[in-house]
ZASESE-126226 format. One record per residue: residue number from 1; residue in one letter; chain; x negated, y, z negated of N, C-alpha, C, O in turn. Coordinates in steps of 0.1 Angstrom, whole numbers, plus 5000, padded with zeros to 4 digits. Layout:
(r NUM a A (X Y Z) (X Y Z) (X Y Z) (X Y Z)),
...
This chain:
(r 1 x A (1364 2790 7948) (1351 2783 7949) (1341 2790 7940) (1340 2802 7941)),
(r 2 x A (1334 2782 7932) (1324 2788 7923) (1312 2794 7930) (1308 2788 7941)),
(r 3 x A (1307 2805 7925) (1295 2811 7932) (1283 2805 7925) (1283 2801 7914)),
(r 4 x A (1272 2806 7933) (1259 2800 7928) (1254 2809 7917) (1256 2821 7918)),
(r 5 x A (1247 2804 7907) (1242 2812 7896) (1232 2822 7902) (1225 2819 7912)),
(r 6 x A (1230 2833 7896) (1221 2844 7901) (1207 2839 7902) (1200 2842 7912)),
(r 7 x A (1203 2831 7892) (1189 2826 7892) (1187 2816 7904) (1176 2817 7911)),
(r 8 x A (1197 2808 7907) (1196 2799 7918) (1196 2806 7932) (1188 2802 7941)),
(r 9 x A (1204 2816 7933) (1204 2824 7945) (1191 2831 7947) (1186 2832 7958)),
(r 10 x A (1185 2837 7936) (1173 2844 7938) (1162 2834 7942) (1153 2838 7950)),
(r 11 x A (1162 2822 7937) (1152 2812 7941) (1153 2808 7955) (1142 2808 7962)),
(r 12 x A (1165 2806 7960) (1167 2803 7975) (1163 2815 7983) (1157 2813 7994)),
(r 13 x A (1166 2827 7979) (1162 2839 7987) (1147 2840 7987) (1141 2843 7997)),
(r 14 x A (1140 2838 7976) (1126 2838 7975) (1119 2828 7985) (1109 2831 7991)),
(r 15 x A (1126 2816 7985) (1121 2806 7995) (1122 2811 8009) (1113 2808 8017)),
(r 16 x A (1133 2817 8012) (1135 2823 8026) (1124 2833 8029) (1118 2834 8040)),
(r 17 x A (1122 2842 8019) (1112 2853 8021) (1098 2848 8023) (1090 2854 8030)),
(r 18 x A (1095 2837 8016) (1082 2831 8017) (1078 2828 8032) (1066 2828 8035)),
(r 19 x A (1088 2824 8040) (1085 2821 8054) (1085 2833 8063) (1082 2831 8075)),
(r 20 x A (1087 2845 8058) (1086 2857 8066) (1072 2862 8066) (1067 2865 8055)),
(r 21 x A (1066 2864 8078) (1052 2869 8078) (1050 2882 8070) (1039 2883 8063)),
(r 22 x A (1060 2891 8070) (1059 2903 8063) (1057 2901 8047) (1051 2909 8041)),
(r 23 x A (1062 2890 8042) (1062 2887 8028) (1053 2876 8024) (1052 2872 8013)),
(r 24 x A (1046 2870 8034) (1039 2857 8032) (1028 2858 8022) (1024 2848 8016)),
(r 25 x A (1021 2870 8021) (1010 2871 8012) (1014 2875 7997) (1006 2876 7989)),
(r 26 x A (1027 2876 7995) (1032 2879 7981) (1031 2867 7972) (1033 2856 7977)),
(r 27 x A (1029 2869 7960) (1029 2858 7950) (1043 2854 7947) (1053 2861 7950)),
(r 28 x A (1045 2843 7940) (1059 2839 7936) (1066 2849 7927) (1077 2852 7930)),
(r 29 x A (1059 2855 7917) (1066 2865 7909) (1070 2877 7918) (1081 2883 7916)),
(r 30 x A (1062 2881 7927) (1065 2892 7936) (1077 2889 7945) (1085 2898 7947)),
(r 31 x A (1077 2877 7950) (1089 2873 7959) (1101 2873 7950) (1112 2877 7955)),
(r 32 x A (1101 2868 7938) (1112 2868 7930) (1118 2882 7927) (1130 2884 7926)),
(r 33 x A (1109 2892 7925) (1113 2905 7923) (1121 2911 7935) (1131 2918 7933)),
(r 34 x A (1116 2908 7947) (1123 2913 7959) (1136 2905 7960) (1147 2911 7964)),
(r 35 x A (1136 2892 7957) (1148 2884 7959) (1159 2889 7950) (1171 2888 7953)),
(r 36 x A (1156 2894 7938) (1166 2898 7929) (1173 2911 7933) (1184 2914 7928)),
(r 37 x A (1167 2918 7942) (1174 2930 7947) (1181 2928 7961) (1187 2937 7967)),
(r 38 x A (1179 2916 7967) (1184 2913 7980) (1199 2909 7979) (1204 2904 7968)),
(r 39 x A (1207 2913 7989) (1221 2911 7989) (1225 2902 8001) (1222 2905 8012)),
(r 40 x A (1233 2891 7998) (1237 2882 8010) (1248 2889 8018) (1257 2896 8013)),
(r 41 x A (1247 2888 8031) (1256 2894 8041) (1260 2884 8051) (1252 2875 8055)),
(r 42 x A (1273 2884 8056) (1277 2875 8067) (1283 2884 8078) (1290 2894 8076)),
(r 43 x A (1280 2880 8090) (1285 2887 8102) (1290 2877 8113) (1282 2869 8117)),
(r 44 x A (1303 2878 8116) (1308 2870 8127) (1301 2872 8140) (1296 2883 8143)),
(r 45 x A (1302 2862 8149) (1296 2864 8162) (1302 2876 8169) (1314 2879 8169)),
(r 46 x A (1293 2884 8176) (1297 2896 8183) (1296 2909 8174) (1298 2920 8179)),
(r 47 x A (1294 2908 8161) (1293 2919 8152) (1281 2927 8155) (1270 2922 8156)),
(r 48 x A (1282 2940 8155) (1270 2949 8155) (1265 2951 8141) (1272 2957 8133)),
(r 49 x A (1253 2946 8139) (1247 2947 8125) (1240 2960 8123) (1242 2967 8113)),
(r 50 x A (1233 2965 8133) (1226 2978 8133) (1230 2984 8147) (1231 2977 8157)),
(r 51 x A (1231 2997 8147) (1234 3004 8159) (1223 3015 8162) (1220 3023 8153)),
(r 52 x A (1218 3015 8174) (1208 3024 8178) (1212 3039 8175) (1223 3043 8179)),
(r 53 x A (1204 3047 8169) (1207 3061 8166) (1213 3063 8152) (1213 3074 8147)),
(r 54 x A (1218 3052 8146) (1223 3054 8132) (1212 3055 8122) (1201 3051 8124)),
(r 55 x A (1215 3061 8110) (1205 3062 8100) (1201 3048 8095) (1210 3039 8095)),
(r 56 x A (1189 3046 8091) (1185 3033 8087) (1181 3033 8072) (1172 3040 8068)),
(r 57 x A (1187 3024 8064) (1183 3024 8050) (1183 3009 8045) (1182 3007 8033)),
(r 58 x A (1183 2999 8054) (1184 2985 8050) (1176 2977 8060) (1177 2979 8072)),
(r 59 x A (1169 2967 8055) (1163 2957 8064) (1170 2944 8061) (1176 2942 8051)),
(r 60 x A (1168 2934 8071) (1175 2922 8070) (1166 2910 8073) (1157 2911 8081)),
(r 61 x A (1169 2899 8067) (1162 2886 8070) (1173 2876 8073) (1182 2874 8065)),
(r 62 x A (1172 2870 8085) (1182 2860 8089) (1181 2847 8082) (1170 2841 8082)),
(r 63 x A (1191 2843 8076) (1191 2830 8069) (1197 2819 8077) (1193 2807 8076)),
(r 64 x A (1206 2823 8086) (1213 2814 8096) (1218 2821 8108) (1223 2832 8106)),
(r 65 x A (1217 2815 8120) (1222 2821 8132) (1211 2829 8140) (1200 2829 8136)),
(r 66 x A (1216 2835 8150) (1207 2843 8159) (1213 2857 8162) (1226 2859 8161)),
(r 67 x A (1205 2866 8165) (1209 2880 8168) (1201 2885 8179) (1190 2881 8182)),
(r 68 x A (1207 2894 8187) (1200 2900 8199) (1197 2915 8196) (1205 2922 8191)),
(r 69 x A (1185 2919 8200) (1180 2932 8198) (1180 2939 8212) (1174 2935 8221)),
(r 70 x A (1188 2950 8213) (1189 2957 8225) (1186 2972 8224) (1187 2978 8213)),
(r 71 x A (1183 2979 8235) (1182 2993 8235) (1190 2999 8247) (1192 2992 8257)),
(r 72 x A (1195 3011 8246) (1202 3017 8257) (1192 3025 8265) (1185 3034 8261)),
(r 73 x A (1192 3022 8278) (1183 3028 8288) (1189 3042 8291) (1201 3044 8290)),
(r 74 x A (1181 3051 8296) (1185 3065 8299) (1196 3064 8310) (1204 3073 8311)),
(r 75 x A (1196 3054 8319) (1205 3053 8330) (1218 3046 8326) (1227 3044 8334)),
(r 76 x A (1220 3043 8313) (1232 3037 8308) (1231 3022 8307) (1240 3016 8300)),
(r 77 x A (1221 3015 8312) (1220 3001 8311) (1216 2997 8297) (1209 3005 8290)),
(r 78 x A (1220 2985 8293) (1216 2979 8280) (1204 2970 8282) (1206 2960 8290)),
(r 79 x A (1193 2971 8276) (1181 2963 8278) (1179 2954 8266) (1178 2959 8255)),
(r 80 x A (1178 2941 8268) (1175 2932 8257) (1160 2933 8254) (1151 2931 8263)),
(r 81 x A (1156 2935 8242) (1142 2936 8238) (1137 2922 8233) (1126 2918 8236)),
(r 82 x A (1145 2916 8225) (1141 2903 8219) (1153 2896 8212) (1164 2903 8210)),
(r 83 x A (1152 2884 8209) (1162 2877 8200) (1155 2874 8187) (1143 2871 8186)),
(r 84 x A (1162 2874 8176) (1157 2870 8163) (1165 2858 8158) (1177 2857 8160)),
(r 85 x A (1158 2849 8151) (1164 2837 8146) (1162 2836 8131) (1157 2845 8124)),
(r 86 x A (1165 2824 8126) (1164 2821 8112) (1149 2824 8106) (1140 2819 8112)),
(r 87 x A (1149 2831 8095) (1136 2834 8089) (1129 2846 8095) (1118 2850 8090)),
(r 88 x A (1136 2853 8104) (1129 2865 8110) (1136 2877 8104) (1147 2877 8099)),
(r 89 x A (1128 2888 8104) (1132 2901 8098) (1134 2911 8109) (1128 2911 8119)),
(r 90 x A (1144 2920 8106) (1146 2932 8115) (1150 2944 8107) (1156 2942 8096)),
(r 91 x A (1148 2956 8112) (1151 2968 8105) (1141 2971 8094) (1145 2979 8085)),
(r 92 x A (1129 2965 8095) (1120 2966 8083) (1114 2980 8082) (1109 2984 8071)),
(r 93 x A (1114 2988 8093) (1109 3002 8092) (1117 3011 8082) (1112 3021 8077)),
(r 94 x A (1129 3006 8080) (1138 3014 8070) (1132 3013 8056) (1135 3022 8048)),
(r 95 x A (1123 3004 8054) (1118 3002 8040) (1107 3013 8037) (1104 3016 8026)),
(r 96 x A (1102 3019 8048) (1091 3029 8046) (1095 3043 8050) (1087 3053 8047)),
(r 97 x A (1106 3045 8056) (1110 3059 8060) (1125 3059 8064) (1130 3049 8069)),
(r 98 x A (1131 3070 8062) (1145 3071 8066) (1148 3075 8080) (1157 3083 8083)),
(r 99 x A (1141 3069 8089) (1143 3071 8103) (1156 3065 8109) (1162 3056 8102)),
(r 100 x A (1160 3070 8120) (1172 3064 8126) (1168 3051 8133) (1157 3049 8136)),
(r 101 x A (1178 3043 8135) (1176 3030 8141) (1171 3031 8156) (1176 3039 8163)),
(r 102 x A (1160 3024 8159) (1155 3025 8173) (1161 3015 8182) (1158 3016 8194)),
(r 103 x A (1170 3006 8177) (1176 2996 8186) (1189 2991 8179) (1192 2994 8168)),
(r 104 x A (1197 2985 8187) (1209 2978 8183) (1207 2964 8181) (1200 2957 8189)),
(r 105 x A (1213 2958 8170) (1212 2944 8167) (1226 2938 8166) (1234 2943 8158)),
(r 106 x A (1229 2928 8175) (1242 2922 8175) (1241 2907 8172) (1232 2900 8177)),
(r 107 x A (1250 2902 8164) (1251 2888 8161) (1255 2880 8173) (1265 2882 8179)),
(r 108 x A (1246 2870 8177) (1249 2862 8189) (1259 2851 8185) (1268 2848 8193)),
(r 109 x A (1257 2846 8173) (1267 2836 8168) (1269 2841 8153) (1265 2851 8149)),
(r 110 x A (1277 2833 8145) (1279 2836 8131) (1266 2837 8124) (1258 2827 8124)),
(r 111 x A (1264 2848 8117) (1251 2851 8111) (1252 2852 8096) (1262 2859 8091)),
(r 112 x A (1243 2846 8089) (1242 2849 8075) (1228 2855 8073) (1218 2850 8078)),
(r 113 x A (1227 2866 8065) (1215 2873 8063) (1214 2878 8049) (1224 2878 8041)),
(r 114 x A (1202 2881 8045) (1200 2889 8032) (1196 2903 8035) (1188 2905 8044)),
(r 115 x A (1202 2912 8028) (1199 2926 8031) (1191 2932 8019) (1194 2929 8007)),
(r 116 x A (1181 2940 8022) (1173 2946 8012) (1174 2961 8014) (1169 2967 8024)),
(r 117 x A (1180 2968 8005) (1181 2983 8006) (1168 2990 8004) (1160 2986 7995)),
(r 118 x A (1165 3000 8012) (1153 3007 8012) (1150 3013 7998) (1139 3013 7992)),
(r 119 x A (1161 3018 7992) (1160 3025 7978) (1155 3015 7968) (1147 3018 7960)),
(r 120 x A (1161 3002 7969) (1157 2992 7959) (1143 2988 7961) (1135 2987 7951)),
(r 121 x A (1139 2987 7973) (1125 2982 7976) (1115 2993 7972) (1104 2991 7967)),
(r 122 x A (1118 3006 7975) (1109 3017 7971) (1107 3018 7956) (1096 3020 7952)),
(r 123 x A (1118 3016 7948) (1116 3016 7934) (1107 3004 7929) (1099 3006 7920)),
(r 124 x A (1109 2993 7936) (1100 2982 7933) (1086 2984 7936) (1077 2981 7929)),
(r 125 x A (1083 2991 7948) (1070 2994 7952) (1063 3004 7943) (1051 3004 7940)),
(r 126 x A (1071 3014 7938) (1066 3024 7928) (1061 3017 7915) (1051 3021 7910)),
(r 127 x A (1069 3007 7911) (1065 3000 7899) (1054 2990 7901) (1046 2986 7892)),
(r 128 x A (1053 2985 7914) (1043 2974 7917) (1036 2978 7930) (1039 2972 7940)),
(r 129 x A (1026 2988 7929) (1020 2992 7942) (1012 2981 7949) (1009 2982 7961)),
(r 130 x A (1008 2971 7942) (1001 2960 7948) (1009 2953 7959) (1004 2948 7969)),
(r 131 x A (1023 2953 7957) (1031 2947 7967) (1031 2956 7980) (1031 2951 7991)),
(r 132 x A (1031 2969 7978) (1030 2979 7989) (1018 2976 7998) (1019 2976 8010)),
(r 133 x A (1007 2974 7992) (0994 2972 7999) (0996 2959 8008) (0992 2959 8020)),
(r 134 x A (1002 2949 8003) (1003 2936 8010) (1013 2938 8022) (1011 2933 8033)),
(r 135 x A (1024 2946 8019) (1034 2948 8030) (1028 2956 8041) (1031 2953 8053)),
(r 136 x A (1020 2966 8038) (1014 2975 8048) (1004 2966 8056) (1003 2968 8069)),
(r 137 x A (0997 2957 8050) (0988 2949 8057) (0995 2940 8067) (0991 2938 8079)),
(r 138 x A (1007 2934 8063) (1015 2926 8071) (1021 2934 8083) (1022 2929 8094)),
(r 139 x A (1025 2946 8080) (1030 2955 8091) (1020 2957 8102) (1022 2958 8114)),
(r 140 x A (1007 2960 8097) (0996 2962 8106) (0994 2950 8115) (0991 2951 8127)),
(r 141 x A (0995 2938 8109) (0994 2925 8117) (1005 2924 8128) (1002 2920 8139)),
(r 142 x A (1017 2928 8124) (1028 2927 8133) (1026 2937 8145) (1029 2934 8156)),
(r 143 x A (1021 2949 8142) (1018 2959 8152) (1007 2954 8162) (1009 2956 8174)),
(r 144 x A (0997 2947 8156) (0986 2942 8165) (0992 2931 8174) (0988 2930 8186)),
(r 145 x A (1001 2923 8169) (1008 2912 8177) (1016 2918 8188) (1016 2913 8199)),
(r 146 x A (1023 2929 8185) (1031 2936 8195) (1022 2942 8206) (1026 2941 8218)),
(r 147 x A (1011 2948 8202) (1002 2953 8212) (0996 2942 8221) (0995 2944 8233)),
(r 148 x A (0993 2931 8215) (0987 2920 8223) (0998 2915 8233) (0994 2911 8244)),
(r 149 x A (1011 2914 8228) (1021 2910 8237) (1023 2919 8249) (1024 2915 8261)),
(r 150 x A (1022 2932 8247) (1023 2942 8257) (1012 2940 8267) (1014 2941 8279)),
(r 151 x A (1000 2938 8262) (0988 2936 8270) (0989 2924 8279) (0986 2924 8291)),
(r 152 x A (0994 2913 8273) (0996 2900 8281) (1006 2902 8292) (1004 2898 8303)),
(r 153 x A (1017 2909 8289) (1027 2912 8299) (1022 2921 8311) (1027 2920 8322)),
(r 154 x A (1012 2929 8308) (1007 2938 8318) (0999 2930 8328) (0998 2935 8340)),
(r 155 x A (0993 2919 8324) (0984 2912 8333) (0989 2898 8338) (0984 2893 8347)),
(r 156 x A (0999 2893 8331) (1004 2880 8335) (1013 2881 8347) (1019 2891 8350)),
(r 157 x A (1014 2870 8355) (1023 2868 8366) (1037 2867 8360) (1039 2863 8348)),
(r 158 x A (1047 2868 8369) (1061 2867 8365) (1064 2853 8359) (1070 2852 8348)),
(r 159 x A (1059 2843 8365) (1061 2829 8361) (1056 2827 8347) (1062 2821 8338)),
(r 160 x A (1044 2832 8344) (1038 2831 8331) (1046 2839 8320) (1047 2834 8309)),
(r 161 x A (1050 2851 8324) (1058 2859 8314) (1071 2852 8311) (1075 2851 8299)),
(r 162 x A (1078 2847 8321) (1091 2841 8318) (1089 2828 8310) (1097 2825 8301)),
(r 163 x A (1079 2820 8314) (1077 2808 8306) (1073 2811 8291) (1077 2804 8282)),
(r 164 x A (1065 2822 8289) (1062 2826 8276) (1074 2830 8268) (1075 2827 8256)),
(r 165 x A (1083 2838 8274) (1095 2842 8267) (1104 2830 8263) (1109 2829 8252)),
(r 166 x A (1105 2821 8273) (1113 2809 8270) (1107 2801 8259) (1114 2796 8250)),
(r 167 x A (1094 2800 8259) (1087 2792 8248) (1090 2799 8234) (1092 2792 8224)),
(r 168 x A (1091 2812 8234) (1094 2819 8221) (1109 2817 8217) (1112 2814 8206)),
(r 169 x A (1118 2817 8227) (1132 2815 8225) (1135 2801 8220) (1144 2798 8212)),
(r 170 x A (1127 2791 8225) (1128 2777 8221) (1127 2776 8205) (1133 2768 8199)),
(r 171 x A (1118 2784 8200) (1115 2783 8185) (1128 2786 8177) (1129 2781 8166)),
(r 172 x A (1137 2794 8182) (1149 2797 8175) (1162 2791 8181) (1173 2794 8177)),
(r 173 x A (1160 2782 8191) (1171 2776 8198) (1177 2765 8189) (1172 2761 8179)),
(r 174 x A (1188 2759 8195) (1195 2748 8188) (1190 2735 8193) (1190 2732 8205)),
(r 175 x A (1184 2727 8185) (1178 2714 8189) (1189 2703 8189) (1198 2703 8181)),
(r 176 x A (1187 2694 8199) (1196 2682 8200) (1188 2670 8204) (1177 2672 8209)),
(r 177 x A (1193 2658 8202) (1185 2646 8204) (1179 2645 8218) (1185 2650 8228)),
(r 178 x A (1167 2639 8219) (1161 2637 8233) (1170 2628 8241) (1178 2620 8236)),
(r 179 x A (1168 2629 8254) (1176 2621 8263) (1172 2606 8263) (1180 2597 8266)),
(r 180 x A (1160 2603 8260) (1155 2590 8259) (1144 2588 8249) (1138 2598 8245)),
(r 181 x A (1142 2576 8243) (1132 2574 8233) (1118 2578 8238) (1114 2575 8249)),
(r 182 x A (1110 2585 8230) (1097 2590 8233) (1097 2603 8240) (1086 2609 8242)),
(r 183 x A (1108 2608 8244) (1108 2622 8250) (1110 2632 8239) (1116 2629 8229)),
(r 184 x A (1106 2645 8242) (1108 2655 8232) (1123 2659 8230) (1131 2657 8240)),
(r 185 x A (1126 2664 8219) (1140 2669 8216) (1143 2680 8225) (1135 2689 8227)),
(r 186 x A (1155 2680 8230) (1160 2692 8239) (1163 2704 8230) (1166 2702 8218)),
(r 187 x A (1163 2715 8236) (1166 2728 8229) (1175 2736 8238) (1173 2738 8249)),
(r 188 x A (1186 2741 8231) (1196 2749 8239) (1193 2764 8235) (1194 2767 8223)),
(r 189 x A (1189 2772 8245) (1186 2786 8243) (1198 2794 8248) (1202 2793 8259)),
(r 190 x A (1204 2801 8239) (1216 2810 8242) (1211 2823 8248) (1209 2833 8240)),
(r 191 x A (1209 2823 8261) (1204 2836 8267) (1208 2835 8282) (1208 2825 8288)),
(r 192 x A (1212 2847 8287) (1216 2847 8301) (1203 2849 8309) (1192 2853 8304)),
(r 193 x A (1203 2847 8322) (1191 2849 8330) (1188 2864 8331) (1176 2868 8332)),
(r 194 x A (1198 2873 8330) (1195 2887 8329) (1188 2891 8317) (1178 2899 8317)),
(r 195 x A (1192 2885 8305) (1185 2888 8293) (1170 2883 8293) (1161 2890 8289)),
(r 196 x A (1169 2871 8299) (1155 2865 8300) (1146 2874 8308) (1135 2876 8305)),
(r 197 x A (1152 2879 8319) (1144 2888 8328) (1140 2900 8321) (1128 2905 8323)),
(r 198 x A (1149 2906 8313) (1146 2918 8306) (1135 2916 8296) (1126 2924 8294)),
(r 199 x A (1136 2905 8289) (1126 2901 8279) (1112 2899 8285) (1102 2902 8279)),
(r 200 x A (1112 2894 8297) (1099 2891 8304) (1094 2903 8312) (1083 2903 8318)),
(r 201 x A (1102 2914 8313) (1098 2926 8320) (1098 2924 8335) (1089 2929 8342)),
(r 202 x A (1108 2917 8340) (1109 2914 8355) (1123 2915 8360) (1132 2918 8352)),
(r 203 x A (1125 2913 8372) (1139 2914 8378) (1146 2901 8376) (1140 2890 8374)),
(r 204 x A (1159 2901 8376) (1167 2889 8374) (1165 2880 8386) (1164 2868 8384)),
(r 205 x A (1163 2885 8398) (1160 2876 8409) (1147 2868 8408) (1147 2856 8410)),
(r 206 x A (1137 2875 8403) (1124 2869 8402) (1125 2858 8391) (1119 2847 8392)),
(r 207 x A (1131 2861 8380) (1133 2852 8369) (1141 2840 8373) (1138 2828 8370)),
(r 208 x A (1152 2842 8381) (1160 2831 8386) (1152 2822 8395) (1154 2809 8395)),
(r 209 x A (1144 2827 8404) (1136 2819 8413) (1126 2810 8405) (1125 2798 8408)),
(r 210 x A (1120 2815 8394) (1112 2807 8386) (1120 2796 8378) (1115 2785 8377)),
(r 211 x A (1131 2800 8373) (1139 2790 8366) (1144 2779 8375) (1145 2767 8371)),
(r 212 x A (1146 2782 8388) (1150 2772 8398) (1138 2762 8399) (1140 2750 8401)),
(r 213 x A (1126 2767 8399) (1114 2759 8400) (1113 2750 8388) (1110 2738 8390)),
(r 214 x A (1115 2755 8376) (1115 2747 8364) (1126 2736 8364) (1124 2725 8359)),
(r 215 x A (1138 2740 8370) (1149 2731 8370) (1146 2719 8380) (1148 2707 8377)),
(r 216 x A (1139 2722 8391) (1136 2711 8401) (1125 2702 8394) (1124 2690 8398)),
(r 217 x A (1117 2708 8385) (1106 2700 8379) (1112 2692 8367) (1105 2684 8361)),
(r 218 x A (1125 2694 8364) (1131 2686 8353) (1128 2692 8339) (1131 2686 8329)),
(r 219 x A (1122 2704 8339) (1119 2710 8326) (1131 2716 8319) (1132 2715 8307)),
(r 220 x A (1141 2721 8327) (1153 2727 8321) (1164 2726 8330) (1163 2722 8342)),
(r 221 x A (1176 2729 8325) (1188 2731 8333) (1195 2744 8329) (1196 2747 8317)),
(r 222 x A (1199 2752 8338) (1206 2764 8335) (1221 2762 8335) (1226 2755 8343)),
(r 223 x A (1227 2768 8325) (1242 2768 8324) (1247 2783 8322) (1238 2792 8320)),
(r 224 x A (1259 2785 8322) (1265 2798 8320) (1262 2803 8306) (1267 2797 8296)),
(r 225 x A (1254 2813 8305) (1251 2819 8292) (1241 2811 8283) (1238 2815 8272)),
(r 226 x A (1235 2800 8289) (1225 2793 8281) (1216 2785 8290) (1219 2783 8302)),
(r 227 x A (1205 2781 8284) (1195 2773 8292) (1191 2761 8283) (1188 2763 8271)),
(r 228 x A (1192 2749 8289) (1189 2737 8282) (1175 2733 8286) (1173 2729 8297)),
(r 229 x A (1166 2734 8276) (1152 2730 8279) (1150 2716 8275) (1151 2712 8263)),
(r 230 x A (1148 2707 8285) (1146 2693 8283) (1132 2689 8278) (1131 2679 8270)),
(r 231 x A (1122 2697 8282) (1109 2694 8278) (1101 2707 8274) (1094 2712 8282)),
(r 232 x A (1104 2711 8261) (1098 2724 8257) (1083 2724 8258) (1078 2735 8262)),
(r 233 x A (1075 2714 8255) (1060 2715 8256) (1056 2718 8270) (1045 2724 8272)),
(r 234 x A (1064 2714 8280) (1060 2716 8294) (1059 2731 8298) (1052 2734 8307)),
(r 235 x A (1066 2739 8290) (1066 2753 8293) (1052 2759 8292) (1049 2768 8300)),
(r 236 x A (1044 2754 8283) (1031 2759 8281) (1021 2757 8292) (1011 2763 8294)),
(r 237 x A (1025 2747 8301) (1017 2745 8313) (1018 2757 8323) (1009 2758 8332)),
(r 238 x A (1028 2765 8321) (1030 2776 8331) (1026 2789 8325) (1027 2800 8331)),
(r 239 x A (1020 2789 8313) (1016 2801 8306) (1000 2802 8307) (0993 2793 8303)),
(r 240 x A (0996 2813 8313) (0981 2815 8315) (0978 2829 8317) (0966 2833 8318)),
């Protein structure tokens, strides 16, 4: 099978990068420069892409599929931090320092990503410091967003936190046709109730009780390893 021309691959990669908040402020020539040093990677479902504690020298942007970010708790439990989907970046701190990985990232299904080596990006930043300023600004915005999320979780009720996490997961879920004309498209979220509880910072029992409430209201249906959200907009009525 013939491979895509390098120029065409760089253009499609630049288009992907344009949708990533970290790179959103870059100009088209700047995006093209980063795209030319990016390398396509494929990971079958279940593959560990990054492992907590390993040296970090690469960041990734998901082009297709979903991945789960987890950390190992001191008592041996694995805690789900978040899920990442198409157009999202992970491992980006490797671009600015040779620190070890702070979390493990596993492919939930077959994943296609582009990898950017820290060394390649550092050379690019040395030649074009204006790109570094924009990236640092975007990282600052991401940190502020993380702080705001932590603050919200500190004051929200369990129902609001679970609904908020579900609404975020819906953004990267698999869409399928609505059950009837005029109704919103359904979304399949590949997440267990235990994962959802961890993401919301609550117990599995508390999350399950709220999911049962949403199921009785017709908002969603729970299945083994996945949640089918019939009415995604309705989730926002439970977030306050």
